[in-house]
A tleap script that builds the chain and sets N, CA, C and O, in Angstrom:
source leaprc.protein.ff14SB
mol = sequence {
  NMET ARG ILE GLU ILE PRO GLN GLU LYS LYS
  PHE VAL HIE GLU SER ILE ILE PRO ILE ARG
  TRP GLY ASP MET ASP ALA LEU GLY HIE VAL
  ASN ASN ALA VAL TYR PHE ARG TYR ILE GLU
  GLN ALA ARG ILE ASN TRP LEU ASP SER TYR
  GLN LEU ASN ILE GLN ARG ASP GLY GLN GLY
  VAL VAL VAL VAL ASN ALA PHE CYS ASN PHE
  MET LYS GLN VAL THR TYR PRO ALA ASP LEU
  ILE VAL LYS THR TYR ILE ALA ASN PRO THR
  ARG VAL GLY VAL ASP THR PHE ASN LEU MET
  SER LEU THR THR ASP PRO ASP THR VAL TYR
  ALA ALA GLY GLY ALA THR MET VAL TRP VAL
  ASP PHE LYS ALA GLN LYS ALA VAL SER TRP
  PRO ALA ASP MET LYS GLU LYS PHE ARG CILE
}
set mol.1.N position { 8.280 131.449 359.481 }
set mol.1.CA position { 9.034 132.667 359.708 }
set mol.1.C position { 10.146 132.367 360.710 }
set mol.1.O position { 9.891 131.811 361.778 }
set mol.2.N position { 11.336 132.724 360.375 }
set mol.2.CA position { 12.480 132.521 361.258 }
set mol.2.C position { 12.839 133.859 361.906 }
set mol.2.O position { 12.973 134.871 361.218 }
set mol.3.N position { 12.993 133.859 363.221 }
set mol.3.CA position { 13.416 135.054 363.947 }
set mol.3.C position { 14.933 135.019 364.034 }
set mol.3.O position { 15.510 134.026 364.478 }
set mol.4.N position { 15.567 136.076 363.622 }
set mol.4.CA position { 17.025 136.136 363.598 }
set mol.4.C position { 17.594 136.436 364.987 }
set mol.4.O position { 17.043 137.241 365.737 }
set mol.5.N position { 18.686 135.785 365.307 }
set mol.5.CA position { 19.428 136.050 366.539 }
set mol.5.C position { 20.360 137.229 366.229 }
set mol.5.O position { 21.092 137.179 365.240 }
set mol.6.N position { 20.349 138.282 367.047 }
set mol.6.CA position { 21.176 139.453 366.720 }
set mol.6.C position { 22.672 139.155 366.800 }
set mol.6.O position { 23.113 138.328 367.599 }
set mol.7.N position { 23.435 139.836 365.965 }
set mol.7.CA position { 24.897 139.728 366.005 }
set mol.7.C position { 25.441 140.334 367.294 }
set mol.7.O position { 26.368 139.796 367.898 }
set mol.8.N position { 24.859 141.460 367.711 }
set mol.8.CA position { 25.291 142.165 368.924 }
set mol.8.C position { 24.599 141.553 370.133 }
set mol.8.O position { 23.434 141.837 370.414 }
set mol.9.N position { 25.336 140.713 370.838 }
set mol.9.CA position { 24.797 140.062 372.028 }
set mol.9.C position { 25.964 139.723 372.938 }
set mol.9.O position { 27.111 139.635 372.498 }
set mol.10.N position { 25.656 139.534 374.210 }
set mol.10.CA position { 26.691 139.255 375.202 }
set mol.10.C position { 26.509 137.835 375.739 }
set mol.10.O position { 25.438 137.496 376.241 }
set mol.11.N position { 27.550 137.004 375.635 }
set mol.11.CA position { 27.512 135.657 376.184 }
set mol.11.C position { 27.504 135.745 377.705 }
set mol.11.O position { 28.322 136.453 378.293 }
set mol.12.N position { 26.559 135.010 378.357 }
set mol.12.CA position { 26.461 135.069 379.811 }
set mol.12.C position { 26.503 133.706 380.504 }
set mol.12.O position { 26.791 133.639 381.699 }
set mol.13.N position { 26.222 132.616 379.779 }
set mol.13.CA position { 26.186 131.323 380.466 }
set mol.13.C position { 26.142 130.175 379.465 }
set mol.13.O position { 25.714 130.332 378.321 }
set mol.14.N position { 26.601 129.011 379.935 }
set mol.14.CA position { 26.501 127.782 379.145 }
set mol.14.C position { 25.989 126.668 380.036 }
set mol.14.O position { 26.471 126.486 381.154 }
set mol.15.N position { 25.013 125.923 379.542 }
set mol.15.CA position { 24.434 124.793 380.275 }
set mol.15.C position { 24.559 123.532 379.433 }
set mol.15.O position { 24.469 123.580 378.206 }
set mol.16.N position { 24.766 122.419 380.094 }
set mol.16.CA position { 24.686 121.111 379.443 }
set mol.16.C position { 23.382 120.478 379.922 }
set mol.16.O position { 23.172 120.297 381.121 }
set mol.17.N position { 22.512 120.144 378.973 }
set mol.17.CA position { 21.199 119.607 379.312 }
set mol.17.C position { 21.036 118.253 378.621 }
set mol.17.O position { 21.094 118.177 377.393 }
set mol.18.N position { 20.834 117.189 379.394 }
set mol.18.CA position { 20.665 115.868 378.775 }
set mol.18.C position { 19.290 115.735 378.121 }
set mol.18.O position { 18.284 116.209 378.649 }
set mol.19.N position { 19.275 115.080 376.963 }
set mol.19.CA position { 18.014 114.737 376.312 }
set mol.19.C position { 17.468 113.507 377.032 }
set mol.19.O position { 18.192 112.534 377.246 }
set mol.20.N position { 16.207 113.552 377.399 }
set mol.20.CA position { 15.569 112.409 378.058 }
set mol.20.C position { 14.778 111.607 377.018 }
set mol.20.O position { 14.312 112.161 376.022 }
set mol.21.N position { 14.636 110.334 377.250 }
set mol.21.CA position { 13.863 109.478 376.354 }
set mol.21.C position { 12.463 110.064 376.135 }
set mol.21.O position { 11.961 110.087 375.011 }
set mol.22.N position { 11.847 110.531 377.207 }
set mol.22.CA position { 10.489 111.073 377.119 }
set mol.22.C position { 10.389 112.408 376.390 }
set mol.22.O position { 9.282 112.892 376.154 }
set mol.23.N position { 11.526 113.018 376.025 }
set mol.23.CA position { 11.503 114.271 375.266 }
set mol.23.C position { 11.143 114.051 373.798 }
set mol.23.O position { 10.787 114.992 373.088 }
set mol.24.N position { 11.242 112.795 373.351 }
set mol.24.CA position { 10.984 112.505 371.944 }
set mol.24.C position { 9.499 112.307 371.688 }
set mol.24.O position { 8.736 111.954 372.588 }
set mol.25.N position { 9.108 112.540 370.446 }
set mol.25.CA position { 7.711 112.350 370.056 }
set mol.25.C position { 7.575 111.068 369.238 }
set mol.25.O position { 8.536 110.309 369.108 }
set mol.26.N position { 6.411 110.830 368.699 }
set mol.26.CA position { 6.136 109.601 367.953 }
set mol.26.C position { 6.984 109.478 366.687 }
set mol.26.O position { 7.138 108.382 366.150 }
set mol.27.N position { 7.535 110.593 366.209 }
set mol.27.CA position { 8.373 110.558 365.010 }
set mol.27.C position { 9.838 110.260 365.325 }
set mol.27.O position { 10.661 110.164 364.414 }
set mol.28.N position { 10.171 110.112 366.626 }
set mol.28.CA position { 11.501 109.709 367.022 }
set mol.28.C position { 12.513 110.827 367.174 }
set mol.28.O position { 13.715 110.568 367.245 }
set mol.29.N position { 12.044 112.074 367.226 }
set mol.29.CA position { 12.958 113.187 367.513 }
set mol.29.C position { 12.371 114.032 368.638 }
set mol.29.O position { 11.200 113.889 368.990 }
set mol.30.N position { 13.197 114.914 369.197 }
set mol.30.CA position { 12.740 115.752 370.304 }
set mol.30.C position { 11.544 116.584 369.843 }
set mol.30.O position { 11.594 117.252 368.811 }
set mol.31.N position { 10.478 116.529 370.624 }
set mol.31.CA position { 9.272 117.293 370.325 }
set mol.31.C position { 9.567 118.787 370.362 }
set mol.31.O position { 10.279 119.256 371.250 }
set mol.32.N position { 9.029 119.532 369.413 }
set mol.32.CA position { 9.299 120.965 369.315 }
set mol.32.C position { 8.997 121.721 370.605 }
set mol.32.O position { 9.723 122.650 370.959 }
set mol.33.N position { 7.941 121.337 371.306 }
set mol.33.CA position { 7.572 122.043 372.538 }
set mol.33.C position { 8.631 121.886 373.617 }
set mol.33.O position { 8.768 122.760 374.473 }
set mol.34.N position { 9.379 120.793 373.595 }
set mol.34.CA position { 10.375 120.516 374.636 }
set mol.34.C position { 11.539 121.507 374.563 }
set mol.34.O position { 12.176 121.789 375.578 }
set mol.35.N position { 11.816 122.033 373.377 }
set mol.35.CA position { 12.902 123.006 373.248 }
set mol.35.C position { 12.667 124.224 374.141 }
set mol.35.O position { 13.621 124.834 374.623 }
set mol.36.N position { 11.408 124.575 374.361 }
set mol.36.CA position { 11.106 125.699 375.243 }
set mol.36.C position { 11.467 125.363 376.693 }
set mol.36.O position { 11.819 126.256 377.463 }
set mol.37.N position { 11.384 124.102 377.065 }
set mol.37.CA position { 11.842 123.670 378.394 }
set mol.37.C position { 13.363 123.796 378.495 }
set mol.37.O position { 13.890 124.214 379.526 }
set mol.38.N position { 14.063 123.432 377.418 }
set mol.38.CA position { 15.525 123.582 377.421 }
set mol.38.C position { 15.913 125.054 377.554 }
set mol.38.O position { 16.827 125.394 378.306 }
set mol.39.N position { 15.222 125.918 376.827 }
set mol.39.CA position { 15.484 127.361 376.916 }
set mol.39.C position { 15.197 127.847 378.333 }
set mol.39.O position { 15.980 128.609 378.901 }
set mol.40.N position { 14.081 127.408 378.900 }
set mol.40.CA position { 13.720 127.798 380.258 }
set mol.40.C position { 14.781 127.336 381.256 }
set mol.40.O position { 15.202 128.111 382.114 }
set mol.41.N position { 15.212 126.087 381.151 }
set mol.41.CA position { 16.195 125.564 382.087 }
set mol.41.C position { 17.521 126.311 381.966 }
set mol.41.O position { 18.157 126.611 382.976 }
set mol.42.N position { 17.940 126.610 380.745 }
set mol.42.CA position { 19.182 127.370 380.546 }
set mol.42.C position { 19.060 128.770 381.154 }
set mol.42.O position { 20.012 129.271 381.753 }
set mol.43.N position { 17.896 129.400 381.001 }
set mol.43.CA position { 17.673 130.731 381.582 }
set mol.43.C position { 17.736 130.668 383.108 }
set mol.43.O position { 18.336 131.535 383.742 }
set mol.44.N position { 17.115 129.640 383.697 }
set mol.44.CA position { 17.138 129.475 385.154 }
set mol.44.C position { 18.562 129.191 385.632 }
set mol.44.O position { 18.998 129.747 386.640 }
set mol.45.N position { 19.290 128.327 384.912 }
set mol.45.CA position { 20.682 128.050 385.279 }
set mol.45.C position { 21.508 129.328 385.276 }
set mol.45.O position { 22.315 129.555 386.177 }
set mol.46.N position { 21.306 130.160 384.263 }
set mol.46.CA position { 22.027 131.440 384.160 }
set mol.46.C position { 21.679 132.340 385.344 }
set mol.46.O position { 22.575 132.859 386.010 }
set mol.47.N position { 20.398 132.528 385.609 }
set mol.47.CA position { 19.995 133.395 386.722 }
set mol.47.C position { 20.468 132.828 388.059 }
set mol.47.O position { 20.896 133.584 388.932 }
set mol.48.N position { 20.398 131.513 388.228 }
set mol.48.CA position { 20.887 130.891 389.459 }
set mol.48.C position { 22.387 131.110 389.646 }
set mol.48.O position { 22.865 131.203 390.776 }
set mol.49.N position { 23.129 131.193 388.543 }
set mol.49.CA position { 24.577 131.387 388.644 }
set mol.49.C position { 24.925 132.721 389.292 }
set mol.49.O position { 26.024 132.886 389.820 }
set mol.50.N position { 23.998 133.673 389.257 }
set mol.50.CA position { 24.204 134.980 389.899 }
set mol.50.C position { 23.866 134.946 391.388 }
set mol.50.O position { 24.207 135.873 392.122 }
set mol.51.N position { 23.199 133.886 391.837 }
set mol.51.CA position { 22.761 133.756 393.223 }
set mol.51.C position { 21.918 134.963 393.657 }
set mol.51.O position { 22.079 135.498 394.754 }
set mol.52.N position { 21.024 135.365 392.765 }
set mol.52.CA position { 20.109 136.470 393.043 }
set mol.52.C position { 18.702 135.927 393.258 }
set mol.52.O position { 18.331 134.903 392.684 }
set mol.53.N position { 17.941 136.597 394.062 }
set mol.53.CA position { 16.543 136.247 394.267 }
set mol.53.C position { 15.744 136.890 393.133 }
set mol.53.O position { 15.674 138.116 393.040 }
set mol.54.N position { 15.144 136.070 392.273 }
set mol.54.CA position { 14.409 136.627 391.131 }
set mol.54.C position { 12.925 136.830 391.415 }
set mol.54.O position { 12.160 137.184 390.518 }
set mol.55.N position { 12.519 136.604 392.664 }
set mol.55.CA position { 11.167 136.915 393.130 }
set mol.55.C position { 11.329 137.564 394.496 }
set mol.55.O position { 11.772 136.914 395.443 }
set mol.56.N position { 10.977 138.836 394.605 }
set mol.56.CA position { 11.145 139.513 395.897 }
set mol.56.C position { 10.192 140.689 396.044 }
set mol.56.O position { 9.888 141.393 395.081 }
set mol.57.N position { 9.730 140.883 397.271 }
set mol.57.CA position { 8.890 142.036 397.608 }
set mol.57.C position { 7.743 142.237 396.623 }
set mol.57.O position { 7.456 143.365 396.223 }
set mol.58.N position { 7.091 141.151 396.232 }
set mol.58.CA position { 5.953 141.255 395.317 }
set mol.58.C position { 6.341 141.585 393.887 }
set mol.58.O position { 5.493 141.978 393.085 }
set mol.59.N position { 7.611 141.430 393.566 }
set mol.59.CA position { 8.092 141.690 392.210 }
set mol.59.C position { 8.881 140.482 391.730 }
set mol.59.O position { 9.330 139.659 392.529 }
set mol.60.N position { 9.046 140.385 390.403 }
set mol.60.CA position { 9.832 139.280 389.880 }
set mol.60.C position { 9.904 139.276 388.375 }
set mol.60.O position { 9.370 140.154 387.697 }
set mol.61.N position { 10.582 138.259 387.871 }
set mol.61.CA position { 10.812 138.098 386.434 }
set mol.61.C position { 9.600 137.433 385.787 }
set mol.61.O position { 9.047 136.464 386.307 }
set mol.62.N position { 9.206 137.979 384.644 }
set mol.62.CA position { 8.142 137.404 383.830 }
set mol.62.C position { 8.657 137.320 382.389 }
set mol.62.O position { 9.277 138.258 381.887 }
set mol.63.N position { 8.395 136.197 381.739 }
set mol.63.CA position { 8.721 136.058 380.318 }
set mol.63.C position { 7.511 136.555 379.532 }
set mol.63.O position { 6.398 136.064 379.718 }
set mol.64.N position { 7.736 137.534 378.649 }
set mol.64.CA position { 6.620 138.131 377.916 }
set mol.64.C position { 6.537 137.666 376.465 }
set mol.64.O position { 5.537 137.920 375.792 }
set mol.65.N position { 7.573 136.990 375.977 }
set mol.65.CA position { 7.487 136.341 374.679 }
set mol.65.C position { 8.575 135.284 374.602 }
set mol.65.O position { 9.539 135.321 375.366 }
set mol.66.N position { 8.423 134.353 373.690 }
set mol.66.CA position { 9.425 133.305 373.503 }
set mol.66.C position { 9.319 132.784 372.073 }
set mol.66.O position { 8.246 132.801 371.471 }
set mol.67.N position { 10.448 132.322 371.540 }
set mol.67.CA position { 10.452 131.762 370.189 }
set mol.67.C position { 11.533 130.705 370.093 }
set mol.67.O position { 12.438 130.644 370.925 }
set mol.68.N position { 11.429 129.868 369.062 }
set mol.68.CA position { 12.470 128.888 368.785 }
set mol.68.C position { 12.496 128.604 367.290 }
set mol.68.O position { 11.460 128.360 366.671 }
set mol.69.N position { 13.695 128.639 366.723 }
set mol.69.CA position { 13.934 128.248 365.331 }
set mol.69.C position { 14.553 126.855 365.351 }
set mol.69.O position { 15.552 126.628 366.033 }
set mol.70.N position { 13.967 125.929 364.612 }
set mol.70.CA position { 14.435 124.548 364.590 }
set mol.70.C position { 15.237 124.319 363.312 }
set mol.70.O position { 14.708 124.472 362.211 }
set mol.71.N position { 16.516 123.951 363.455 }
set mol.71.CA position { 17.376 123.775 362.293 }
set mol.71.C position { 17.604 122.301 361.940 }
set mol.71.O position { 17.487 121.906 360.780 }
set mol.72.N position { 17.930 121.494 362.957 }
set mol.72.CA position { 18.210 120.074 362.742 }
set mol.72.C position { 17.547 119.266 363.845 }
set mol.72.O position { 17.396 119.734 364.974 }
set mol.73.N position { 17.152 118.035 363.498 }
set mol.73.CA position { 16.509 117.175 364.487 }
set mol.73.C position { 17.515 116.689 365.527 }
set mol.73.O position { 18.691 116.472 365.234 }
set mol.74.N position { 17.018 116.529 366.737 }
set mol.74.CA position { 17.808 115.993 367.838 }
set mol.74.C position { 17.092 114.740 368.340 }
set mol.74.O position { 15.866 114.716 368.453 }
set mol.75.N position { 17.871 113.700 368.639 }
set mol.75.CA position { 17.295 112.456 369.134 }
set mol.75.C position { 18.037 112.003 370.386 }
set mol.75.O position { 19.167 112.416 370.650 }
set mol.76.N position { 17.375 111.152 371.141 }
set mol.76.CA position { 17.946 110.522 372.323 }
set mol.76.C position { 18.849 109.381 371.868 }
set mol.76.O position { 18.510 108.728 370.882 }
set mol.77.N position { 19.949 109.104 372.505 }
set mol.77.CA position { 20.557 109.822 373.628 }
set mol.77.C position { 21.472 110.922 373.120 }
set mol.77.O position { 22.120 110.777 372.083 }
set mol.78.N position { 21.518 112.010 373.849 }
set mol.78.CA position { 22.399 113.132 373.506 }
set mol.78.C position { 22.391 114.120 374.666 }
set mol.78.O position { 21.511 114.091 375.527 }
set mol.79.N position { 23.387 114.988 374.665 }
set mol.79.CA position { 23.450 116.104 375.597 }
set mol.79.C position { 23.539 117.385 374.790 }
set mol.79.O position { 24.338 117.493 373.860 }
set mol.80.N position { 22.723 118.341 375.150 }
set mol.80.CA position { 22.740 119.647 374.491 }
set mol.80.C position { 23.690 120.599 375.201 }
set mol.80.O position { 23.799 120.590 376.427 }
set mol.81.N position { 24.366 121.409 374.421 }
set mol.81.CA position { 25.061 122.585 374.939 }
set mol.81.C position { 24.127 123.748 374.640 }
set mol.81.O position { 23.824 124.013 373.477 }
set mol.82.N position { 23.674 124.434 375.659 }
set mol.82.CA position { 22.783 125.581 375.462 }
set mol.82.C position { 23.531 126.828 375.920 }
set mol.82.O position { 23.756 127.031 377.113 }
set mol.83.N position { 23.913 127.657 374.953 }
set mol.83.CA position { 24.620 128.897 375.253 }
set mol.83.C position { 23.603 130.018 375.364 }
set mol.83.O position { 22.750 130.186 374.492 }
set mol.84.N position { 23.698 130.784 376.444 }
set mol.84.CA position { 22.766 131.878 376.713 }
set mol.84.C position { 23.466 133.208 376.502 }
set mol.84.O position { 24.597 133.414 376.942 }
set mol.85.N position { 22.768 134.105 375.817 }
set mol.85.CA position { 23.257 135.455 375.516 }
set mol.85.C position { 22.177 136.444 375.921 }
set mol.85.O position { 21.001 136.091 376.008 }
set mol.86.N position { 22.583 137.693 376.170 }
set mol.86.CA position { 21.604 138.757 376.394 }
set mol.86.C position { 21.886 139.895 375.429 }
set mol.86.O position { 23.005 140.069 374.946 }
set mol.87.N position { 20.832 140.671 375.160 }
set mol.87.CA position { 20.945 141.832 374.273 }
set mol.87.C position { 19.789 142.778 374.567 }
set mol.87.O position { 18.818 142.414 375.230 }
set mol.88.N position { 19.912 143.972 374.071 }
set mol.88.CA position { 18.839 144.970 374.126 }
set mol.88.C position { 18.315 145.234 375.539 }
set mol.88.O position { 17.102 145.269 375.742 }
set mol.89.N position { 19.203 145.421 376.516 }
set mol.89.CA position { 18.697 145.700 377.860 }
set mol.89.C position { 17.979 147.052 377.915 }
set mol.89.O position { 18.397 148.028 377.291 }
set mol.90.N position { 16.903 147.075 378.668 }
set mol.90.CA position { 16.174 148.329 378.909 }
set mol.90.C position { 16.014 148.492 380.415 }
set mol.90.O position { 16.494 147.666 381.193 }
set mol.91.N position { 15.356 149.531 380.808 }
set mol.91.CA position { 15.119 149.798 382.226 }
set mol.91.C position { 14.322 148.673 382.876 }
set mol.91.O position { 14.504 148.395 384.061 }
set mol.92.N position { 13.432 148.015 382.111 }
set mol.92.CA position { 12.537 147.006 382.679 }
set mol.92.C position { 12.710 145.613 382.080 }
set mol.92.O position { 12.178 144.650 382.632 }
set mol.93.N position { 13.431 145.474 380.974 }
set mol.93.CA position { 13.500 144.184 380.302 }
set mol.93.C position { 14.862 143.883 379.713 }
set mol.93.O position { 15.739 144.743 379.638 }
set mol.94.N position { 15.014 142.635 379.298 }
set mol.94.CA position { 16.225 142.208 378.600 }
set mol.94.C position { 15.850 141.031 377.703 }
set mol.94.O position { 15.068 140.163 378.089 }
set mol.95.N position { 16.418 141.019 376.505 }
set mol.95.CA position { 16.207 139.904 375.594 }
set mol.95.C position { 17.255 138.841 375.862 }
set mol.95.O position { 18.435 139.149 376.023 }
set mol.96.N position { 16.820 137.584 375.910 }
set mol.96.CA position { 17.735 136.464 376.073 }
set mol.96.C position { 17.682 135.625 374.804 }
set mol.96.O position { 16.636 135.499 374.167 }
set mol.97.N position { 18.821 135.057 374.452 }
set mol.97.CA position { 18.913 134.220 373.257 }
set mol.97.C position { 19.682 132.961 373.610 }
set mol.97.O position { 20.591 132.989 374.440 }
set mol.98.N position { 19.317 131.864 372.983 }
set mol.98.CA position { 19.956 130.585 373.253 }
set mol.98.C position { 20.304 129.897 371.940 }
set mol.98.O position { 19.470 129.782 371.042 }
set mol.99.N position { 21.550 129.443 371.843 }
set mol.99.CA position { 21.993 128.624 370.720 }
set mol.99.C position { 22.215 127.223 371.255 }
set mol.99.O position { 22.919 127.037 372.247 }
set mol.100.N position { 21.610 126.229 370.597 }
set mol.100.CA position { 21.668 124.852 371.066 }
set mol.100.C position { 22.425 123.979 370.081 }
set mol.100.O position { 22.107 123.938 368.893 }
set mol.101.N position { 23.425 123.289 370.588 }
set mol.101.CA position { 24.186 122.340 369.790 }
set mol.101.C position { 24.350 121.064 370.610 }
set mol.101.O position { 23.947 121.012 371.772 }
set mol.102.N position { 24.929 120.058 370.018 }
set mol.102.CA position { 25.170 118.808 370.733 }
set mol.102.C position { 26.601 118.783 371.247 }
set mol.102.O position { 27.499 119.354 370.627 }
set mol.103.N position { 26.811 118.125 372.375 }
set mol.103.CA position { 28.181 118.014 372.895 }
set mol.103.C position { 29.069 117.257 371.906 }
set mol.103.O position { 30.283 117.463 371.877 }
set mol.104.N position { 28.474 116.393 371.106 }
set mol.104.CA position { 29.227 115.641 370.101 }
set mol.104.C position { 29.394 116.402 368.789 }
set mol.104.O position { 30.129 115.962 367.905 }
set mol.105.N position { 28.713 117.541 368.660 }
set mol.105.CA position { 28.761 118.354 367.437 }
set mol.105.C position { 28.601 119.829 367.822 }
set mol.105.O position { 27.632 120.472 367.420 }
set mol.106.N position { 29.549 120.365 368.598 }
set mol.106.CA position { 29.373 121.699 369.178 }
set mol.106.C position { 29.374 122.857 368.176 }
set mol.106.O position { 28.949 123.961 368.519 }
set mol.107.N position { 29.834 122.632 366.964 }
set mol.107.CA position { 29.895 123.721 365.983 }
set mol.107.C position { 28.637 123.848 365.134 }
set mol.107.O position { 28.521 124.782 364.340 }
set mol.108.N position { 27.701 122.929 365.289 }
set mol.108.CA position { 26.448 122.976 364.533 }
set mol.108.C position { 25.318 123.430 365.438 }
set mol.108.O position { 25.100 122.852 366.502 }
set mol.109.N position { 24.597 124.464 365.020 }
set mol.109.CA position { 23.434 124.933 365.775 }
set mol.109.C position { 22.226 124.100 365.348 }
set mol.109.O position { 21.839 124.107 364.179 }
set mol.110.N position { 21.643 123.392 366.294 }
set mol.110.CA position { 20.489 122.551 366.032 }
set mol.110.C position { 19.182 123.316 366.237 }
set mol.110.O position { 18.176 123.029 365.589 }
set mol.111.N position { 19.209 124.287 367.141 }
set mol.111.CA position { 18.044 125.139 367.389 }
set mol.111.C position { 18.542 126.443 367.999 }
set mol.111.O position { 19.580 126.487 368.659 }
set mol.112.N position { 17.777 127.497 367.764 }
set mol.112.CA position { 18.103 128.813 368.330 }
set mol.112.C position { 16.801 129.454 368.774 }
set mol.112.O position { 15.820 129.483 368.032 }
set mol.113.N position { 16.809 129.961 369.982 }
set mol.113.CA position { 15.583 130.558 370.499 }
set mol.113.C position { 15.874 131.686 371.443 }
set mol.113.O position { 17.015 132.124 371.594 }
set mol.114.N position { 14.826 132.145 372.073 }
set mol.114.CA position { 15.006 133.224 373.025 }
set mol.114.C position { 13.702 133.658 373.645 }
set mol.114.O position { 12.629 133.126 373.363 }
set mol.115.N position { 13.844 134.646 374.500 }
set mol.115.CA position { 12.694 135.179 375.220 }
set mol.115.C position { 13.021 136.590 375.699 }
set mol.115.O position { 14.189 136.964 375.809 }
set mol.116.N position { 11.996 137.353 375.978 }
set mol.116.CA position { 12.162 138.658 376.610 }
set mol.116.C position { 11.698 138.536 378.054 }
set mol.116.O position { 10.574 138.118 378.332 }
set mol.117.N position { 12.596 138.913 378.971 }
set mol.117.CA position { 12.273 138.910 380.395 }
set mol.117.C position { 12.008 140.342 380.831 }
set mol.117.O position { 12.710 141.269 380.426 }
set mol.118.N position { 10.993 140.509 381.657 }
set mol.118.CA position { 10.632 141.826 382.185 }
set mol.118.C position { 10.499 141.709 383.691 }
set mol.118.O position { 9.995 140.708 384.201 }
set mol.119.N position { 10.953 142.734 384.405 }
set mol.119.CA position { 10.781 142.801 385.859 }
set mol.119.C position { 9.434 143.451 386.125 }
set mol.119.O position { 9.159 144.548 385.640 }
set mol.120.N position { 8.584 142.761 386.908 }
set mol.120.CA position { 7.193 143.183 387.068 }
set mol.120.C position { 6.844 143.325 388.541 }
set mol.120.O position { 7.279 142.535 389.379 }
set mol.121.N position { 6.049 144.353 388.841 }
set mol.121.CA position { 5.405 144.497 390.142 }
set mol.121.C position { 4.080 143.749 390.019 }
set mol.121.O position { 3.183 144.180 389.294 }
set mol.122.N position { 3.958 142.615 390.736 }
set mol.122.CA position { 2.794 141.752 390.562 }
set mol.122.C position { 1.494 142.399 391.038 }
set mol.122.O position { 0.442 142.189 390.435 }
set mol.123.N position { 1.559 143.177 392.108 }
set mol.123.CA position { 0.337 143.817 392.619 }
set mol.123.C position { -0.153 144.884 391.647 }
set mol.123.O position { -1.343 144.946 391.339 }
set mol.124.N position { 0.753 145.717 391.168 }
set mol.124.CA position { 0.378 146.771 390.218 }
set mol.124.C position { 0.167 146.211 388.812 }
set mol.124.O position { -0.446 146.865 387.968 }
set mol.125.N position { 0.669 145.013 388.560 }
set mol.125.CA position { 0.598 144.357 387.258 }
set mol.125.C position { 1.171 145.229 386.149 }
set mol.125.O position { 0.557 145.445 385.104 }
set mol.126.N position { 2.398 145.730 386.432 }
set mol.126.CA position { 3.077 146.515 385.409 }
set mol.126.C position { 4.590 146.359 385.558 }
set mol.126.O position { 5.099 146.016 386.626 }
set mol.127.N position { 5.275 146.616 384.477 }
set mol.127.CA position { 6.732 146.534 384.476 }
set mol.127.C position { 7.307 147.686 385.282 }
set mol.127.O position { 6.821 148.815 385.224 }
set mol.128.N position { 8.365 147.370 386.041 }
set mol.128.CA position { 9.084 148.367 386.831 }
set mol.128.C position { 10.580 148.149 386.616 }
set mol.128.O position { 10.990 147.147 386.031 }
set mol.129.N position { 11.386 149.086 387.090 }
set mol.129.CA position { 12.837 149.005 386.899 }
set mol.129.C position { 13.438 147.784 387.592 }
set mol.129.O position { 12.977 147.361 388.653 }
set mol.130.N position { 14.480 147.226 386.966 }
set mol.130.CA position { 15.222 146.121 387.567 }
set mol.130.C position { 15.807 146.566 388.903 }
set mol.130.O position { 16.181 147.730 389.047 }
set mol.131.N position { 15.894 145.675 389.874 }
set mol.131.CA position { 16.623 145.984 391.113 }
set mol.131.C position { 18.097 146.259 390.774 }
set mol.131.O position { 18.622 145.747 389.785 }
set mol.132.N position { 18.745 147.065 391.603 }
set mol.132.CA position { 20.123 147.491 391.341 }
set mol.132.C position { 21.083 146.318 391.170 }
set mol.132.O position { 21.941 146.354 390.288 }
set mol.133.N position { 20.956 145.269 392.004 }
set mol.133.CA position { 21.882 144.148 391.889 }
set mol.133.C position { 21.719 143.389 390.568 }
set mol.133.O position { 22.688 142.844 390.041 }
set mol.134.N position { 20.492 143.355 390.034 }
set mol.134.CA position { 20.282 142.707 388.745 }
set mol.134.C position { 20.763 143.604 387.605 }
set mol.134.O position { 21.330 143.113 386.629 }
set mol.135.N position { 20.543 144.899 387.721 }
set mol.135.CA position { 21.049 145.829 386.707 }
set mol.135.C position { 22.554 145.659 386.537 }
set mol.135.O position { 23.074 145.649 385.421 }
set mol.136.N position { 23.239 145.527 387.670 }
set mol.136.CA position { 24.690 145.359 387.636 }
set mol.136.C position { 25.079 144.099 386.878 }
set mol.136.O position { 26.007 144.130 386.070 }
set mol.137.N position { 24.388 142.993 387.125 }
set mol.137.CA position { 24.697 141.732 386.454 }
set mol.137.C position { 24.386 141.778 384.967 }
set mol.137.O position { 25.107 141.194 384.159 }
set mol.138.N position { 23.319 142.469 384.608 }
set mol.138.CA position { 22.921 142.580 383.200 }
set mol.138.C position { 23.672 143.698 382.491 }
set mol.138.O position { 23.633 143.813 381.267 }
set mol.139.N position { 24.358 144.520 383.282 }
set mol.139.CA position { 25.046 145.714 382.765 }
set mol.139.C position { 24.044 146.671 382.119 }
set mol.139.O position { 24.298 147.244 381.060 }
set mol.140.N position { 22.899 146.826 382.788 }
set mol.140.CA position { 21.873 147.747 382.293 }
set mol.140.C position { 22.179 149.139 382.811 }
set mol.140.O position { 21.444 150.082 382.519 }
savepdb mol mol.pdb
quit
């Protein structure tokens, strides 16, 4: 089953992530599980670009789902371009999407994935509204 990336989304960040030799599996291509690390790193790079504290006062960001569609194999050595988009902002969450291509082939999508981030009160163990400074950045 392939999860579709929505047409309506807002570009928010681009990361260049090098493929490491150890990212490959016995079949000689990047292991499928590693793509989730690339998505995670791109998400962290995006959030870091805002210079916001994503863990504060017993609250913080939690990923509540994640997916990845694999289109073409990637092998070492290479550098990925990971473009991050957001869509469907709500009072407590936002969907993130990532399109991955190679720096040597930027027009071809090799993988596409995403995750839903939710702002959570850890003590109450429930979703709560985004802090005002994050709402502003997400345009929620």
